[in-house]
C-alpha positions as a Markdown table, in Angstrom:
| # | Residue | x | y | z |
|---|---|---|---|---|
| 1 | Unk | 5.0 | -37.0 | -13.4 |
| 2 | Unk | 7.2 | -35.6 | -10.2 |
| 3 | Unk | 4.5 | -33.5 | -8.3 |
| 4 | Unk | 5.7 | -30.0 | -7.8 |
| 5 | Unk | 7.3 | -28.6 | -4.6 |
| 6 | Unk | 5.5 | -26.8 | -2.2 |
| 7 | Unk | 7.9 | -23.3 | -2.2 |
| 8 | Unk | 8.1 | -21.6 | 1.3 |
| 9 | Unk | 9.2 | -17.7 | 0.8 |
| 10 | Unk | 10.5 | -15.6 | 3.9 |
| 11 | Unk | 9.5 | -12.2 | 2.8 |
| 12 | Unk | 10.8 | -9.1 | 4.9 |
| 13 | Unk | 9.1 | -5.8 | 5.1 |
| 14 | Unk | 10.5 | -2.4 | 6.5 |
| 15 | Unk | 10.0 | 0.5 | 3.9 |
| 16 | Unk | 8.4 | 2.6 | 6.8 |
| 17 | Unk | 7.4 | 2.0 | 10.2 |
| 18 | Unk | 6.5 | -1.4 | 10.1 |
| 19 | Unk | 8.9 | -3.9 | 10.8 |
| 20 | Unk | 7.4 | -6.7 | 9.6 |
| 21 | Unk | 8.4 | -11.0 | 8.3 |
| 22 | Unk | 6.0 | -13.3 | 7.3 |
| 23 | Unk | 6.1 | -16.7 | 5.8 |
| 24 | Unk | 3.9 | -17.7 | 2.4 |
| 25 | Unk | 3.1 | -21.1 | 0.9 |
| 26 | Unk | 3.2 | -21.2 | -3.0 |
| 27 | Unk | 2.4 | -17.1 | -3.1 |
| 28 | Unk | -1.2 | -17.9 | -2.3 |
| 29 | Unk | -1.0 | -19.5 | 1.2 |
| 30 | Unk | 0.3 | -17.3 | 4.3 |
| 31 | Unk | 1.3 | -19.5 | 7.2 |
| 32 | Unk | 2.5 | -16.5 | 9.4 |
| 33 | Unk | 3.4 | -13.3 | 9.9 |
| 34 | Unk | 4.6 | -10.9 | 12.6 |
| 35 | Unk | 4.4 | -7.2 | 12.6 |
| 36 | Unk | 5.8 | -4.7 | 14.9 |
| 37 | Unk | 3.6 | -1.4 | 14.4 |
| 38 | Unk | 5.3 | 2.2 | 15.1 |
| 39 | Unk | 2.5 | 4.2 | 15.2 |
| 40 | Unk | 2.1 | 4.9 | 18.6 |
| 41 | Unk | 5.9 | 6.3 | 19.1 |
| 42 | Unk | 5.2 | 8.2 | 15.8 |
| 43 | Unk | 1.7 | 9.7 | 16.9 |
| 44 | Unk | 3.0 | 12.7 | 18.9 |
| 45 | Unk | 4.9 | 13.6 | 16.4 |
| 46 | Unk | 1.9 | 13.7 | 13.9 |
| 47 | Unk | 3.9 | 11.7 | 11.2 |
| 48 | Unk | 6.6 | 9.0 | 10.9 |
| 49 | Unk | 10.3 | 10.4 | 11.7 |
| 50 | Unk | 12.8 | 8.9 | 9.5 |
| 51 | Unk | 15.3 | 8.4 | 12.1 |
| 52 | Unk | 13.3 | 6.9 | 15.1 |
| 53 | Unk | 11.7 | 4.4 | 12.5 |
| 54 | Unk | 15.3 | 3.4 | 11.3 |
| 55 | Unk | 16.0 | 3.2 | 14.9 |
| 56 | Unk | 13.1 | 0.9 | 15.8 |
| 57 | Unk | 13.5 | -1.4 | 12.8 |
| 58 | Unk | 17.1 | -2.2 | 14.2 |
| 59 | Unk | 15.8 | -3.5 | 17.6 |
| 60 | Unk | 12.9 | -5.1 | 16.3 |
| 61 | Unk | 13.8 | -7.0 | 12.8 |
| 62 | Unk | 15.6 | -10.0 | 15.0 |
| 63 | Unk | 12.5 | -10.1 | 17.4 |
| 64 | Unk | 10.2 | -10.7 | 14.8 |
| 65 | Unk | 11.8 | -12.8 | 12.9 |
| 66 | Unk | 12.4 | -15.1 | 15.2 |
| 67 | Unk | 8.6 | -14.8 | 16.3 |
| 68 | Unk | 7.4 | -15.2 | 12.9 |
| 69 | Unk | 9.8 | -18.7 | 12.8 |
| 70 | Unk | 8.2 | -19.7 | 15.8 |
| 71 | Unk | 5.0 | -19.4 | 14.6 |
| 72 | Unk | 5.2 | -21.0 | 11.6 |
| 73 | Unk | 7.2 | -23.8 | 13.7 |
| 74 | Unk | 9.9 | -23.8 | 10.6 |
| 75 | Unk | 13.7 | -23.1 | 11.1 |
| 76 | Unk | 15.7 | -21.2 | 7.9 |
| 77 | Unk | 16.1 | -24.2 | 7.0 |
| 78 | Unk | 13.1 | -25.4 | 5.7 |
| 79 | Unk | 12.8 | -21.5 | 3.6 |
| 80 | Unk | 13.1 | -21.6 | 0.0 |
| 81 | Unk | 14.0 | -18.4 | -0.9 |
| 82 | Unk | 14.2 | -14.6 | 0.2 |
| 83 | Unk | 11.8 | -11.6 | -0.5 |
| 84 | Unk | 12.6 | -8.3 | 0.3 |
| 85 | Unk | 11.1 | -4.8 | -0.1 |
| 86 | Unk | 14.0 | -2.6 | -2.0 |
| 87 | Unk | 11.9 | 0.3 | -2.6 |
| 88 | Unk | 10.4 | 2.7 | -2.3 |
| 89 | Unk | 10.4 | 3.9 | 1.3 |
| 90 | Unk | 12.0 | 5.5 | 3.7 |
| 91 | Unk | 15.9 | 5.0 | 2.9 |
| 92 | Unk | 17.0 | 3.8 | 6.9 |
| 93 | Unk | 14.5 | 2.0 | 7.6 |
| 94 | Unk | 14.7 | -0.2 | 3.7 |
| 95 | Unk | 18.0 | 0.0 | 4.4 |
| 96 | Unk | 17.3 | -2.4 | 7.7 |
| 97 | Unk | 15.3 | -4.5 | 6.1 |
| 98 | Unk | 17.4 | -5.3 | 3.1 |
| 99 | Unk | 20.3 | -5.7 | 5.4 |
| 100 | Unk | 18.3 | -8.6 | 7.3 |
| 101 | Unk | 17.5 | -10.4 | 4.3 |
| 102 | Unk | 20.9 | -10.2 | 2.6 |
| 103 | Unk | 22.2 | -11.4 | 5.9 |
| 104 | Unk | 20.0 | -14.3 | 5.6 |
| 105 | Unk | 20.5 | -15.5 | 2.2 |
| 106 | Unk | 24.4 | -15.3 | 2.7 |
| 107 | Unk | 24.3 | -17.4 | 5.5 |
| 108 | Unk | 21.7 | -19.6 | 5.3 |
| 109 | Unk | 22.3 | -20.1 | 1.2 |
| 110 | Unk | 19.3 | -18.8 | 0.0 |
| 111 | Unk | 18.1 | -17.1 | -3.2 |
| 112 | Unk | 17.5 | -13.7 | -2.9 |
| 113 | Unk | 14.2 | -11.9 | -4.4 |
| 114 | Unk | 14.0 | -8.1 | -4.7 |
| 115 | Unk | 10.7 | -6.8 | -4.6 |
| 116 | Unk | 9.1 | -3.5 | -5.4 |
| 117 | Unk | 6.5 | -2.0 | -2.3 |
| 118 | Unk | 3.8 | -1.9 | -5.2 |
| 119 | Unk | 3.7 | -4.6 | -6.7 |
| 120 | Unk | 3.5 | -5.8 | -3.2 |
| 121 | Unk | 0.1 | -4.3 | -2.7 |
| 122 | Unk | -1.2 | -5.7 | -6.0 |
| 123 | Unk | 0.0 | -9.2 | -4.6 |
| 124 | Unk | -1.5 | -8.6 | -1.4 |
| 125 | Unk | -4.7 | -9.6 | -3.3 |
| 126 | Unk | -3.2 | -13.4 | -4.7 |
| 127 | Unk | -3.3 | -14.4 | -0.7 |
| 128 | Unk | -7.0 | -13.6 | -1.4 |
| 129 | Unk | -7.9 | -15.2 | -4.7 |
| 130 | Unk | -6.0 | -15.7 | -7.9 |
| 131 | Unk | -5.1 | -13.0 | -10.4 |
| 132 | Unk | -6.8 | -13.2 | -13.5 |
| 133 | Unk | -5.5 | -11.7 | -16.8 |
| 134 | Unk | -5.6 | -9.0 | -17.8 |
| 135 | Unk | -6.7 | -6.9 | -15.0 |
| 136 | Unk | -6.2 | -3.2 | -13.6 |
| 137 | Unk | -4.8 | -2.3 | -10.3 |
| 138 | Unk | -5.5 | 0.5 | -8.3 |
| 139 | Unk | -3.0 | 1.3 | -5.6 |
| 140 | Unk | -3.9 | 3.8 | -3.3 |
| 141 | Unk | -1.8 | 4.2 | -0.2 |
| 142 | Unk | 0.2 | 7.2 | 1.8 |
| 143 | Unk | 3.0 | 7.5 | -0.9 |
| 144 | Unk | 1.2 | 5.9 | -4.2 |
| 145 | Unk | -1.7 | 6.3 | -6.3 |
| 146 | Unk | -1.5 | 5.0 | -9.4 |
| 147 | Unk | -3.5 | 3.0 | -12.2 |
| 148 | Unk | -1.7 | -0.2 | -13.3 |
| 149 | Unk | -2.7 | -3.0 | -16.0 |
| 150 | Unk | -0.8 | -6.2 | -16.0 |
| 151 | Unk | -1.1 | -8.6 | -19.3 |
| 152 | Unk | 0.2 | -11.5 | -16.9 |
| 153 | Unk | 2.4 | -12.4 | -13.6 |
| 154 | Unk | 5.0 | -9.3 | -13.2 |
| 155 | Unk | 3.8 | -7.8 | -16.2 |
| 156 | Unk | 2.9 | -4.3 | -15.5 |
| 157 | Unk | 2.0 | -1.5 | -17.4 |
| 158 | Unk | 1.7 | 2.3 | -15.8 |
| 159 | Unk | -1.6 | 4.0 | -17.3 |
| 160 | Unk | -1.0 | 7.1 | -14.7 |
| 161 | Unk | -0.2 | 8.4 | -11.2 |
| 162 | Unk | -0.6 | 11.1 | -9.0 |
| 163 | Unk | 1.8 | 14.4 | -10.0 |
| 164 | Unk | 2.2 | 15.4 | -6.9 |
| 165 | Unk | 0.8 | 13.8 | -3.5 |
| 166 | Unk | -0.5 | 10.8 | -3.4 |
| 167 | Unk | -4.3 | 10.6 | -2.1 |
| 168 | Unk | -3.2 | 8.5 | 1.6 |
| 169 | Unk | -0.8 | 11.9 | 2.0 |
| 170 | Unk | -3.5 | 14.2 | 1.0 |
| 171 | Unk | -5.8 | 12.4 | 3.7 |
| 172 | Unk | -3.1 | 12.3 | 6.8 |
| 173 | Unk | -2.7 | 16.6 | 6.0 |
| 174 | Unk | -6.2 | 17.3 | 6.0 |
| 175 | Unk | -6.8 | 15.4 | 8.8 |
| 176 | Unk | -4.4 | 17.6 | 10.8 |
| 177 | Unk | -5.6 | 20.9 | 9.8 |
| 178 | Unk | -8.9 | 19.1 | 11.3 |
| 179 | Unk | -6.8 | 18.0 | 14.5 |
| 180 | Unk | -7.4 | 14.9 | 14.2 |
| 181 | Unk | -5.0 | 12.3 | 15.6 |
| 182 | Unk | -2.1 | 10.6 | 13.5 |
| 183 | Unk | -2.7 | 8.5 | 11.4 |
| 184 | Unk | -5.6 | 10.8 | 10.8 |
| 185 | Unk | -7.0 | 8.8 | 7.5 |
| 186 | Unk | -9.0 | 6.3 | 8.8 |
| 187 | Unk | -10.4 | 9.3 | 12.1 |
| 188 | Unk | -11.5 | 11.1 | 8.5 |
| 189 | Unk | -12.9 | 8.3 | 7.3 |
| 190 | Unk | -15.1 | 7.4 | 10.4 |
| 191 | Unk | -16.0 | 11.2 | 10.7 |
| 192 | Unk | -16.9 | 11.9 | 7.4 |
| 193 | Unk | -20.5 | 8.8 | 8.1 |
| 194 | Unk | -21.3 | 11.6 | 10.9 |
| 195 | Unk | -21.5 | 14.7 | 8.4 |
| 196 | Unk | -23.0 | 16.0 | 4.8 |
| 197 | Unk | -20.9 | 17.3 | 2.1 |
| 198 | Unk | -22.2 | 21.1 | 2.6 |
| 199 | Unk | -19.0 | 22.7 | 1.8 |
| 200 | Unk | -17.8 | 23.0 | -2.3 |
| 201 | Unk | -14.4 | 21.9 | -2.9 |
| 202 | Unk | -12.8 | 21.2 | -6.5 |
| 203 | Unk | -12.5 | 18.5 | -8.2 |
| 204 | Unk | -8.6 | 17.7 | -8.5 |
| 205 | Unk | -7.2 | 17.5 | -12.4 |
| 206 | Unk | -10.7 | 17.3 | -13.5 |
| 207 | Unk | -9.8 | 16.1 | -17.4 |
| 208 | Unk | -8.8 | 12.9 | -19.8 |
| 209 | Unk | -5.7 | 11.6 | -18.3 |
| 210 | Unk | -5.3 | 8.6 | -15.9 |
| 211 | Unk | -3.0 | 10.8 | -14.2 |
| 212 | Unk | -4.0 | 12.1 | -10.4 |
| 213 | Unk | -3.6 | 15.4 | -8.1 |
| 214 | Unk | -4.3 | 16.3 | -4.7 |
| 215 | Unk | -2.2 | 18.9 | -4.1 |
| 216 | Unk | -4.4 | 21.4 | -5.1 |
| 217 | Unk | -7.8 | 19.8 | -3.0 |
| 218 | Unk | -5.4 | 20.4 | 0.3 |
| 219 | Unk | -4.8 | 23.8 | -0.3 |
| 220 | Unk | -8.7 | 24.0 | -0.8 |
| 221 | Unk | -9.3 | 22.3 | 2.3 |
| 222 | Unk | -6.3 | 24.2 | 4.2 |
| 223 | Unk | -7.8 | 27.6 | 2.6 |
| 224 | Unk | -11.6 | 27.2 | 3.8 |
| 225 | Unk | -10.4 | 26.5 | 7.2 |
| 226 | Unk | -8.5 | 29.5 | 7.7 |
| 227 | Unk | -11.0 | 31.7 | 6.2 |
| 228 | Unk | -13.8 | 30.0 | 8.8 |
| 229 | Unk | -11.3 | 30.6 | 11.4 |
| 230 | Unk | -11.0 | 34.8 | 10.0 |
| 231 | Unk | -14.9 | 34.6 | 10.1 |
| 232 | Unk | -15.3 | 33.8 | 13.8 |
| 233 | Unk | -17.3 | 30.5 | 12.2 |
| 234 | Unk | -16.7 | 27.6 | 13.7 |
| 235 | Unk | -15.8 | 24.7 | 11.7 |
| 236 | Unk | -18.1 | 21.9 | 11.0 |
| 237 | Unk | -15.7 | 18.7 | 11.2 |
| 238 | Unk | -18.1 | 16.3 | 9.9 |
| 239 | Unk | -19.1 | 17.9 | 6.9 |
| 240 | Unk | -15.8 | 18.7 | 5.8 |
| 241 | Unk | -14.6 | 15.6 | 6.4 |
| 242 | Unk | -17.7 | 14.4 | 4.3 |
| 243 | Unk | -17.0 | 17.2 | 1.3 |
| 244 | Unk | -13.2 | 16.2 | 1.2 |
| 245 | Unk | -14.1 | 12.5 | 0.9 |
| 246 | Unk | -16.5 | 13.0 | -1.6 |
| 247 | Unk | -14.5 | 14.7 | -4.1 |
| 248 | Unk | -11.4 | 12.8 | -3.1 |
| 249 | Unk | -13.2 | 9.4 | -3.6 |
| 250 | Unk | -14.8 | 10.8 | -7.0 |
| 251 | Unk | -11.9 | 11.6 | -8.4 |
| 252 | Unk | -10.1 | 8.3 | -7.9 |
| 253 | Unk | -13.5 | 6.3 | -9.0 |
| 254 | Unk | -13.9 | 8.7 | -12.3 |
| 255 | Unk | -10.2 | 7.6 | -13.2 |
| 256 | Unk | -10.4 | 4.2 | -12.8 |
| 257 | Unk | -13.9 | 4.0 | -14.8 |
| 258 | Unk | -12.3 | 6.0 | -17.5 |
| 259 | Unk | -9.3 | 3.5 | -17.7 |
| 260 | Unk | -11.8 | 0.5 | -17.4 |
| 261 | Unk | -13.7 | 1.1 | -20.2 |
| 262 | Unk | -10.2 | 2.5 | -22.5 |
| 263 | Unk | -8.7 | -1.2 | -21.5 |
| 264 | Unk | -11.9 | -3.5 | -21.7 |
| 265 | Unk | -11.0 | -4.0 | -18.0 |
| 266 | Unk | -12.8 | -7.1 | -16.6 |
| 267 | Unk | -10.9 | -8.0 | -13.7 |
| 268 | Unk | -9.9 | -4.7 | -11.6 |
| 269 | Unk | -8.4 | -5.0 | -8.1 |
| 270 | Unk | -7.6 | -2.7 | -5.3 |
| 271 | Unk | -4.6 | -2.1 | -3.3 |
| 272 | Unk | -2.6 | -0.4 | -0.4 |
| 273 | Unk | -3.4 | 1.2 | 2.5 |
| 274 | Unk | -6.2 | 3.4 | 1.8 |
| 275 | Unk | -8.5 | 0.8 | 0.2 |
| 276 | Unk | -9.2 | 0.0 | 3.3 |
| 277 | Unk | -11.3 | 3.0 | 3.4 |
| 278 | Unk | -15.0 | 2.1 | 3.6 |
| 279 | Unk | -16.5 | 4.9 | 1.2 |
| 280 | Unk | -13.8 | 4.5 | -1.6 |
| 281 | Unk | -14.5 | 0.5 | -1.4 |
| 282 | Unk | -18.1 | 1.0 | -1.2 |
| 283 | Unk | -17.8 | 3.4 | -4.5 |
| 284 | Unk | -15.5 | 0.8 | -6.1 |
| 285 | Unk | -18.0 | -1.7 | -5.7 |
| 286 | Unk | -20.9 | 0.0 | -7.1 |
| 287 | Unk | -18.1 | 1.0 | -10.2 |
| 288 | Unk | -17.7 | -2.6 | -10.9 |
| 289 | Unk | -21.4 | -3.6 | -10.6 |
| 290 | Unk | -21.9 | -0.7 | -13.3 |
| 291 | Unk | -19.1 | -2.0 | -15.4 |
| 292 | Unk | -20.4 | -6.1 | -14.8 |
| 293 | Unk | -16.8 | -6.6 | -14.0 |
| 294 | Unk | -15.1 | -9.0 | -11.2 |
| 295 | Unk | -13.3 | -7.1 | -8.6 |
| 296 | Unk | -10.9 | -7.6 | -5.9 |
| 297 | Unk | -10.1 | -5.7 | -2.5 |
| 298 | Unk | -8.1 | -7.9 | 0.3 |
| 299 | Unk | -9.1 | -7.5 | 3.6 |
| 300 | Unk | -7.9 | -4.9 | 5.8 |
| 301 | Unk | -4.6 | -6.6 | 7.3 |
| 302 | Unk | -3.5 | -6.9 | 3.8 |
| 303 | Unk | -4.0 | -3.4 | 2.7 |
| 304 | Unk | -1.9 | -1.8 | 5.1 |
| 305 | Unk | 2.1 | -2.7 | 4.7 |
| 306 | Unk | 3.0 | -6.1 | 5.7 |
| 307 | Unk | 5.5 | -9.0 | 4.7 |
| 308 | Unk | 2.7 | -11.5 | 3.2 |
| 309 | Unk | 2.3 | -9.4 | 0.0 |
| 310 | Unk | 6.3 | -9.2 | -0.3 |
| 311 | Unk | 6.5 | -12.8 | 0.4 |
| 312 | Unk | 3.5 | -13.4 | -2.1 |
| 313 | Unk | 4.9 | -10.7 | -4.9 |
| 314 | Unk | 8.3 | -12.9 | -4.1 |
| 315 | Unk | 7.1 | -15.5 | -5.4 |
| 316 | Unk | 5.9 | -14.6 | -8.7 |
| 317 | Unk | 9.2 | -12.8 | -9.0 |
| 318 | Unk | 11.0 | -15.3 | -8.2 |
| 319 | Unk | 9.2 | -17.5 | -11.3 |
| 320 | Unk | 9.6 | -14.8 | -13.4 |
| 321 | Unk | 13.9 | -15.2 | -12.7 |
| 322 | Unk | 14.1 | -12.2 | -10.3 |
| 323 | Unk | 16.8 | -13.1 | -8.6 |
| 324 | Unk | 19.6 | -10.6 | -6.9 |
| 325 | Unk | 22.9 | -10.9 | -5.7 |
| 326 | Unk | 24.7 | -9.5 | -2.3 |
| 327 | Unk | 25.3 | -6.1 | -3.9 |
| 328 | Unk | 21.4 | -5.5 | -4.3 |
| 329 | Unk | 20.7 | -2.1 | -2.7 |
| 330 | Unk | 17.5 | -0.3 | -1.7 |
| 331 | Unk | 16.0 | 2.7 | -3.6 |
| 332 | Unk | 14.0 | 5.3 | -2.5 |
| 333 | Unk | 12.6 | 5.8 | -5.4 |
| 334 | Unk | 12.4 | 2.7 | -7.3 |
| 335 | Unk | 10.5 | 2.4 | -10.6 |
| 336 | Unk | 8.0 | -0.8 | -10.6 |
| 337 | Unk | 9.0 | -2.8 | -14.0 |
């Protein structure tokens, strides 16, 4: 029997403020990844400025591609296909990566594989261990908070998602209220360990659905900070961080628990930038132990935006027959399907 040929996918990710290129073998083995981050550039603005992000993607994309190929000691001729994040994300940023991918696909006559950003976050877990089906994916990031059931590779069923702010977005906005430097989420997580949850905050969307809502929690923190200021009281930063984090994590864990029990899930994966949050990781691990199920959380380097996850997802998308032509366009609000 003929041995199956190894497949090398080159992935490109530029949906927000990271320019990243990666080469992944057979959807599971990272060969090389380069990430050019813009955090220091956007820090002064307290968040990502889309126009500035786009300009830096233009400046960085060729350099990042060349560095990745050099690190892998490979040429484009050795690449089997090109996977690209087509959405969702900042439209200007997405288009830079897409045009680079389309140019490479045309120039080297390689298949072009469209990858949804959330699918990328989910498949980051395949770089750690094989996915087992059926599974539940908890996606928590700056732009997304979703519960997705999968019965097989590239079979996504969205059970619920945020009705307003994503959890990562809420973290950053609360951090801004507390005058924590951008990106505020990790700093809030660290600060919360020094405090106690002494401030009373409402549990958002405490119902029987699989949906999330964080705008009310964000508003409650803003009002609390304003009221303390009006009274001339000093805001206990660490206690507020602990109070906010306790409620936000409790909301995510309770909805995940409901989905696990309702759908009889035996394998849980956590994906997205907020999966790097230590408190959330600890509580999800505790939940998995209580429910007696397996769980997977990728290492920190695969939690935030990176092209390795796009290349990994691209491998399975290709197996599913998902190949695009050069008319492929970016979509800022692409739906996972």
